[in-house]
C-alpha positions in Angstrom: 139.8 66.0 157.4 138.1 64.4 160.4 135.2 66.3 162.0 136.1 67.9 165.3 133.7 66.9 168.1 131.0 69.6 168.4 130.8 69.4 172.2 134.5 69.8 172.5 134.5 72.8 170.3 131.5 74.4 172.1 133.4 74.0 175.4 136.3 76.1 174.2 136.2 79.3 176.2 136.6 82.8 174.9 136.8 86.3 176.2 133.5 88.3 175.8 134.3 91.1 173.4 131.0 93.0 173.0 130.6 94.4 176.5 134.3 95.2 176.6 137.2 95.1 179.0 138.7 97.8 181.2 142.2 98.9 182.2 142.9 99.7 185.9 143.5 103.3 186.8 147.1 102.5 187.7 147.6 101.0 184.3 148.8 97.7 185.6 145.8 95.3 185.1 143.0 94.6 182.8 139.5 93.4 183.8 137.4 91.2 181.5 134.7 88.6 181.2 135.7 85.1 180.4 133.9 81.7 180.4 136.9 79.6 181.2 135.1 77.6 183.8 132.0 77.2 181.6 130.3 80.2 183.3 130.9 83.9 182.5 133.0 85.3 185.3 135.0 88.5 185.8 138.8 88.1 185.7 141.7 90.4 186.4 145.1 89.9 184.7 148.4 91.9 184.7 149.2 93.7 181.5 152.7 92.2 181.4 151.1 88.9 180.4 152.0 86.8 183.4 149.3 84.2 183.2 150.0 82.8 186.7 148.8 86.1 188.2 145.3 86.0 186.5 142.6 86.1 189.1 138.9 85.2 189.0 137.0 87.9 190.9 133.5 86.6 190.8 131.7 83.3 191.6 128.2 82.0 192.0 125.1 81.9 189.8 124.6 84.0 186.7 126.7 85.4 184.0 128.9 88.5 184.7 129.8 91.0 182.1 131.1 94.5 181.5 133.6 94.9 184.3 134.5 98.6 185.0 137.1 99.8 187.5 136.2 102.6 189.9 138.4 105.7 189.4 140.4 104.9 192.6 141.0 101.3 191.4 139.6 99.9 194.6 136.3 98.5 193.2 135.0 96.7 190.2 131.5 97.1 188.9 129.9 94.5 186.7 126.5 93.5 185.2 125.0 90.2 186.3 122.4 88.3 184.3 121.0 85.7 186.7 118.9 83.6 184.3 119.6 84.7 180.7 116.6 87.1 180.8 118.9 90.1 180.2 117.4 92.0 183.1 120.8 92.5 184.7 121.7 93.8 188.1 124.6 96.1 188.8 127.1 94.7 191.3 130.2 96.2 192.8 133.2 94.1 194.2 135.3 95.7 196.9 138.8 94.5 195.8 140.2 95.1 199.3 137.6 93.1 201.3 136.4 90.8 198.5 132.8 91.7 199.3 130.2 92.0 196.5 127.2 94.5 196.8 124.2 94.5 194.5 123.3 98.1 193.8 120.0 97.3 192.2 118.4 94.5 194.5 114.8 93.5 194.2 114.2 95.7 191.2 111.8 94.5 188.5 113.3 96.7 185.8 115.9 95.7 183.3 119.3 97.3 182.9 121.5 97.6 179.9 125.0 96.2 180.6 126.4 99.6 179.6 127.1 101.9 182.5 129.8 104.3 183.7 131.4 105.5 186.9 131.4 109.2 187.7 134.9 110.7 187.8 134.9 110.9 191.6 133.6 107.3 192.0 130.6 108.4 194.0 127.9 107.6 191.4 127.2 105.3 188.5 125.3 106.3 185.4 122.9 103.5 184.4 120.3 102.7 181.7 117.0 101.3 183.1 113.6 100.6 181.7 111.8 101.2 185.0 109.7 103.8 183.3 108.8 101.6 180.4 111.7 102.5 178.2 115.5 102.5 178.6 116.2 105.9 180.1 119.4 107.3 181.8 119.7 107.5 185.6 122.4 108.4 188.1 122.7 106.0 191.0 124.8 106.3 194.2 127.8 104.0 194.1 126.7 102.5 197.4 123.1 101.8 196.2 119.9 103.7 196.9 117.6 105.9 194.9 118.4 106.4 191.2 117.7 109.9 189.8 116.5 110.3 186.2 118.7 112.5 184.0 117.5 111.8 180.4 114.1 110.7 179.0 113.4 110.9 175.3 111.1 109.0 173.0 114.1 106.7 172.2 115.6 103.9 174.2 119.0 104.7 175.5 121.9 102.3 174.7 125.2 103.5 176.1 126.4 106.2 178.5 129.7 107.9 179.1 130.6 110.5 181.9 132.7 113.4 180.8 136.1 113.7 182.6 135.1 117.0 184.2 131.8 115.4 185.5 129.7 118.1 183.9 128.2 116.1 181.1 126.9 112.7 180.1 127.2 111.4 176.5 124.2 109.1 175.9 123.8 107.1 172.8 120.2 106.2 171.9 118.5 104.0 169.4 116.8 106.7 167.4 115.1 106.8 164.0 115.4 104.0 161.6 118.5 102.1 162.5 120.5 105.2 163.5 121.9 105.9 166.9 122.0 109.5 168.1 124.2 110.9 170.8 122.7 113.3 173.4 125.0 115.5 175.4 123.3 115.9 178.8 124.3 118.8 181.2 124.2 117.4 184.7 123.8 120.8 186.3 120.5 121.3 184.5 119.4 122.5 181.1 118.3 121.0 177.8 120.4 118.2 176.3 121.9 118.7 172.9 122.3 116.4 170.0 125.4 115.7 168.0 124.5 117.0 164.6 125.0 119.6 161.9 122.8 122.0 160.0 120.8 119.2 158.5 119.9 117.7 161.8 121.0 114.9 164.2 123.8 112.7 163.0 123.9 108.9 163.3 126.6 109.1 166.0 127.6 105.9 168.0 130.5 104.7 170.0 130.9 108.2 171.4 134.0 108.8 173.6 135.2 111.9 175.5 138.6 113.3 174.9 140.8 113.3 178.1 140.3 117.1 178.5 136.5 116.7 178.0 136.4 119.3 175.2 135.7 116.9 172.3 133.7 113.8 171.6 134.9 111.2 169.1 132.1 109.2 167.4 131.4 106.9 164.4 128.8 108.0 161.8 127.7 106.6 158.5 126.4 110.0 157.3 128.5 109.7 154.1 127.6 106.1 153.4 130.3 104.2 155.4 131.2 104.7 159.0 133.7 107.5 159.5 135.3 108.9 162.7 134.1 112.4 163.6 135.2 114.9 166.3 132.5 117.0 167.9 133.8 120.2 169.6 131.8 120.7 172.8 132.2 124.5 172.9 131.3 125.3 169.3 129.4 122.3 168.1 131.7 122.0 165.1 132.4 118.6 163.6 135.7 117.6 162.0 135.8 114.3 160.0 139.0 112.3 160.5 138.3 109.6 157.9 136.7 109.6 154.5 134.9 106.5 153.5 136.3 103.4 151.8 135.8 101.3 154.9 133.9 101.3 158.2 135.8 103.2 160.9 134.4 102.4 164.3 135.0 102.0 168.0 137.1 105.1 168.6 139.4 105.3 171.7 141.6 108.2 172.8 145.2 108.0 173.9 145.7 109.3 177.5 147.4 112.5 176.2 144.6 113.2 173.7 147.0 113.3 170.8 146.0 110.0 169.1 142.9 108.0 168.3 142.6 104.3 167.9 139.7 102.7 166.0 138.8 99.7 163.9 138.8 99.7 160.1 136.3 97.2 158.7 136.3 95.8 155.2 133.1 93.7 155.1 133.8 90.6 157.2 137.4 91.5 158.1 138.9 94.4 160.1 142.1 95.8 161.5 143.1 98.3 164.1 144.3 101.8 163.2 146.1 104.5 165.3 146.0 108.1 164.0 148.1 111.0 165.1 145.7 113.9 165.3 148.4 116.5 164.7 150.1 115.0 161.6 147.2 112.9 160.3 149.7 110.0 160.0 147.9 106.6 160.4 149.3 103.2 161.1 147.3 99.9 160.9 147.8 96.7 162.7 146.4 93.2 162.8 147.0 89.9 164.5 145.9 87.9 161.4 142.9 87.8 159.1 140.0 88.1 161.4 138.1 90.5 163.7 139.6 93.0 166.2 137.4 94.4 168.9 137.4 97.6 171.1 141.0 98.9 171.0 142.2 100.7 174.2 145.4 102.5 175.0 147.3 101.6 178.1 147.8 104.4 180.6 151.3 105.2 179.4 150.2 105.3 175.8 152.9 102.8 174.8 150.6 99.8 174.1 147.2 99.1 172.7 144.9 96.4 174.0 142.1 94.8 172.0 140.3 91.5 171.6 140.8 89.3 168.5 139.4 86.2 167.0 139.2 84.3 163.7 138.1 80.8 162.7 141.3 79.3 164.2 141.4 81.4 167.3 138.7 82.0 169.9 138.4 85.5 171.2 141.3 86.5 173.4 143.0 89.7 174.7 146.1 91.0 172.9 148.6 93.7 173.7 150.2 95.6 170.8 153.5 97.5 171.2 153.1 100.8 169.3 156.9 101.2 169.3 157.7 98.2 167.2 154.4 96.6 166.3 155.1 93.4 168.3 152.1 91.5 169.6 151.6 89.6 172.9 148.6 87.4 173.7 147.4 88.0 177.2 144.7 85.3 177.5 144.9 81.8 176.0 141.5 80.2 175.4 142.4 77.5 172.9 143.2 74.2 174.6 146.7 72.9 173.8 145.3 69.8 172.1 143.5 71.9 169.5 146.4 74.2 168.7 147.4 72.1 165.8 143.9 71.4 164.6 143.1 72.1 160.9 140.5 74.9 161.1 139.0 76.0 157.8 139.1 79.7 156.8 136.4 81.0 154.5 136.7 82.7 151.1 134.6 85.8 150.2 132.2 85.3 147.3 129.3 87.1 145.7 126.3 85.6 144.0 123.1 87.0 142.4 120.0 87.2 144.5 116.7 86.2 143.0 116.3 89.7 141.6 119.9 89.8 140.4 121.4 91.9 143.2 124.9 90.7 144.1 125.0 89.3 147.6 128.3 89.1 149.6 128.9 85.9 151.5 131.5 83.7 153.2 132.0 80.2 151.7 133.6 77.4 153.7 134.6 74.6 151.5 135.1 71.1 152.9 138.0 68.8 152.0 137.7 67.1 148.6 134.6 64.9 148.4 133.3 62.4 145.9 130.7 64.5 144.1 128.8 67.5 145.3 128.6 67.5 149.2 125.8 68.3 151.5 125.6 72.0 152.3 124.2 74.4 154.9 123.1 77.9 154.3 124.0 79.6 157.6 122.1 82.8 158.4 123.4 85.4 160.8 121.1 87.2 163.3 120.5 90.9 163.8 119.5 91.7 161.2 121.8 94.7 161.8 124.8 92.4 162.1 127.0 90.5 159.7 128.8 87.2 159.3 132.5 87.9 159.9 135.7 85.8 159.8 135.3 84.8 163.4 135.5 81.9 165.8 132.4 79.7 165.2 132.5 76.1 166.5 129.4 75.0 164.6 130.8 76.0 161.3 134.1 74.2 161.9 132.2 71.0 162.9 130.0 71.1 159.9 132.8 71.7 157.4 134.8 68.9 159.2 131.9 66.6 158.4 132.3 67.3 154.7 129.6 69.9 154.4 129.9 73.1 152.5 128.8 76.1 154.5 127.6 79.4 152.9 127.0 82.4 155.2 125.3 85.2 153.3 125.4 88.8 154.4 122.0 89.5 153.0 120.4 92.9 152.5 120.0 94.5 155.9 123.5 93.4 157.1 126.0 95.8 158.4 129.6 96.1 157.1 128.8 97.0 153.4 127.6 100.6 153.7 124.5 102.4 154.8 122.5 101.7 151.6 123.0 97.9 152.0 122.0 98.0 155.7 118.9 100.0 154.9 118.0 98.0 151.8 115.5 95.7 153.7 113.8 98.4 155.8 110.0 97.9 155.6 110.8 94.8 153.4 111.9 92.6 156.2 111.4 88.9 155.4 111.3 89.9 151.7 114.5 90.7 149.9 116.6 89.3 152.8 114.8 86.0 152.4 115.4 86.1 148.6 119.1 86.6 149.3 119.2 83.6 151.5 117.3 81.3 149.1 119.5 82.4 146.2 122.5 81.2 148.2 121.1 77.6 147.9 120.7 78.2 144.1 124.3 79.4 143.9 125.7 76.3 145.7 123.9 74.1 143.2 124.7 76.1 140.1 128.5 76.1 141.0 128.5 72.4 141.8 129.3 73.1 145.4 126.4 71.2 146.9 124.1 68.3 146.2 120.7 69.9 145.5 118.9 67.1 147.4 121.0 67.7 150.6 120.9 71.4 151.4 119.9 72.6 154.9 119.1 76.0 156.2 119.8 77.2 159.7 120.2 80.4 161.7 119.8 82.0 165.1 117.5 84.8 166.2 116.8 86.8 163.1 118.6 84.0 161.3 116.0 81.7 162.8 113.2 83.9 161.5 114.8 83.8 158.0 115.2 80.1 158.3 111.4 79.8 158.6 110.6 82.3 155.9 112.9 80.3 153.6 111.3 77.0 154.6 107.7 78.3 154.1 108.3 80.6 151.1 110.6 78.3 149.1 110.0 74.8 150.4 111.5 73.0 147.3 115.1 74.2 148.1 115.6 72.5 151.5 116.2 69.0 152.8 116.0 70.1 156.4 115.9 73.3 158.5 116.9 74.2 162.1 115.6 77.5 163.5 117.5 78.6 166.7 115.7 81.0 169.0 113.4 82.2 166.2 110.3 84.2 166.0 107.6 83.3 163.5 104.6 85.5 164.2 105.2 89.3 163.9 102.0 90.0 165.9 102.8 87.9 169.0 106.6 88.6 168.8 106.0 92.3 168.8 103.3 92.2 171.5 105.6 90.1 173.8 108.8 92.2 173.3 110.4 94.8 175.4 109.7 98.4 174.6 113.1 99.0 172.9 112.5 96.0 170.6 109.0 97.2 169.8 110.6 100.6 168.9 112.9 98.9 166.4 110.0 97.0 164.9 107.9 100.2 164.3 110.9 102.1 162.9 111.9 99.4 160.5 108.8 97.3 159.7 105.7 99.4 160.6 102.9 99.4 163.0 101.0 96.1 163.7 97.6 97.8 163.2 98.4 100.2 160.4 100.5 97.6 158.6 98.5 94.5 159.5 98.6 93.0 156.0 102.4 93.2 155.9 102.7 91.8 159.4 100.7 88.7 158.4 102.4 88.3 155.0 105.8 88.2 156.5 104.9 85.9 159.4 105.9 82.3 158.5 103.6 81.0 161.3 100.6 81.6 159.0 102.2 79.5 156.2 103.5 76.4 158.1 101.4 74.1 155.9 103.9 74.9 153.0 106.8 73.3 154.8 108.1 70.2 152.9 111.2 69.4 155.0 111.7 68.2 158.6 112.3 71.3 160.9 113.9 71.7 164.3 113.3 74.6 166.6 115.5 75.4 169.6 114.5 77.9 172.2 115.4 79.3 175.7 112.7 79.6 178.3 114.1 83.0 179.5 114.5 84.5 176.1 113.1 88.1 176.0 114.0 88.8 172.4 112.4 85.8 170.6 110.3 84.2 173.4 110.0 80.5 173.5 106.3 80.9 173.0 107.1 81.6 169.4 108.5 78.1 168.9 105.9 76.5 171.1 102.9 77.8 169.1 104.6 77.0 165.8 105.3 73.4 166.9 101.7 73.0 168.1 100.6 74.0 164.6 103.1 71.7 162.9 101.8 68.9 165.0 98.2 69.7 163.8 99.4 69.7 160.2 101.2 66.3 160.6 104.6 67.8 159.8 107.9 66.3 161.0 109.4 68.6 163.6 111.7 68.5 166.6 111.5 71.0 169.6 114.4 71.5 172.0 113.6 73.9 174.8 116.3 74.8 177.4 114.5 75.7 180.6 117.3 77.9 182.1 118.6 79.7 179.1 117.9 83.0 177.4 118.6 84.3 173.9 
C-alpha cells in the first residue's frame, strides 16, 4: 500500500457537522457549512439531491458556520469567525437582495456559534461573554441593543426558542462536566432547571416539541446517555431509552409523534427513529462510522444527517423512512480518491499501567518486514473520544507503513459517565498512564518497533503528548504536540472565563491546588525530555495560546534540547 499524499488528503473538503445544518421553512432546501473552496462558506442545496443547483451564499474573509433560516425563509443567519479567534460575529444574508448585514459590528465580546431565531423572525437569541461570561441575550434581527435574559454562575452553551415564543431553553456548562438546561420565561419570572427530586439533571441537546409542551434532552443520569422528555406544565420526566448505549442529539418529527436521535456504542454510532405512541424503534446507518445531528424533513418522510468514516469525509445524507433507502446530498471525496484503499480500524483494549482496561482504535499497516514504526495518537477534549471518522493524518501515517493506536483514555466520552469522570481532579495523571501503556501494548503484542514509537496529539492531546514525553521519556523516539498547553498556571490565567470555569470544576483552583497545578505542568519538567519534540501553534488560539509553545521552546533551547516550532500567524485552535 502506497502512502497517500498528506497535502492531497488534507485538501479534501467536508461538511462541518458540529454546528449543524438547517432545513428551510418550505422544506425544499438545506443550508450547511462546507470548505469545498478551501474556506468555510455557507451553501444551500435542494433536498432532492440535484447537485447542479447547490449555491454558495457567502464569500470573503473568515470562516462561516451554523447557518440558520429565518422563519419566513427569506434570510439566513450565520456565525463568522474572522481570524480563528472564535470571537464570532452574527451575520444575516437577505436571500432576496443578496446583501449581508453584521448584527454585532465593532463588538469586543465573543459569541458562541449557537443561536436561534424567534418564531416571528424579529429577534435572535445569542450567547455573549460581554459581561465576562457567556450569558444569554435577545438581539433585534436588524441589529441594535441586545437585552440580557439569563445570567447564572455558569457559562451558557446553547439556546433554543420555544415554538410559542414564551420560553428559551438554555443549556449551560454547569458543575463538573455536566450541562444543565434552564427554561427561561421571556415574560419575566425565575428560570427553572430541568431536574427531579434529587436536583438538576445533566440535560443537553435540549429540543422543544412542535407544540412547545415538552422538551427532549439527553442525560447520563443513569450512567449512559438516555433520552428524556420533560413536561413543561408538570415538570414530570419520562425516560424513552434505558442504557446500553449513548442516546443523544434528539430531534422531533414535525407532527411531534416521533423522535430521531443517535445511538452510540463507543467509537461507532447509528441513527434511531422512535414512535412515541407505540415505542417501536428503527435504526439506520450508512456504514460503520459516525452519524451526526439527524433532522426530519418538513413532511416527515425523510431524515437528514451528516456522516463520515475513515473512507468518507463528512457529507450530508437523506434517508427515506418509508423504505430505508439512502441518498448522498453532498460529495466531498474527489473522484480520483474514490477507489483509494482507506484503512478501517479495529477496536482493542489493553491494560493501563495500573491494570485498568483502556479502549482504543488500532490501525494496522500493510504487512511489513518486522515490527513497524508506530504512533500513539491522542484525541483532544478531554471530554471527547476517538471515533471511526475521517482523519487524513491517520490514513497518511498508516499508508507509510506505521501502526497507529488511538486510545480513549480515562476522561473520554462514549464509554459511560464513570469513565468520563475517572480523570476528574487527576488530569495529567491516569490519562497519561493510559496513553503511555498504549506504547507498551504495541511493543508487547509485536505491533511496533520499540525504538520507533512516536506520540502526538492536538489540544488536550498535545498536553498529554508533553506529559508523556516528560513523565515517561524512555518510551518515545519523537513527539509532536499540536496546539498544546504545558503550564497550568499560565494556560488558566490566559484563558476565557468559560475555560477557566471548566478548569476549576475539574482540576481545582490555581491557588488552593498550587502543588497539583505544578505537578501536572510538563513545562516544569522539560529537562526530562529525551526525544526530539515538535510544537505547532496558531497565533489566534484562545484555547491553548501560542504563548504556551513559545515559552516551552524558549526553555528547551536553554536546555539544549532538540525541538522544532511551527507557528501559524493567521490560525486559531
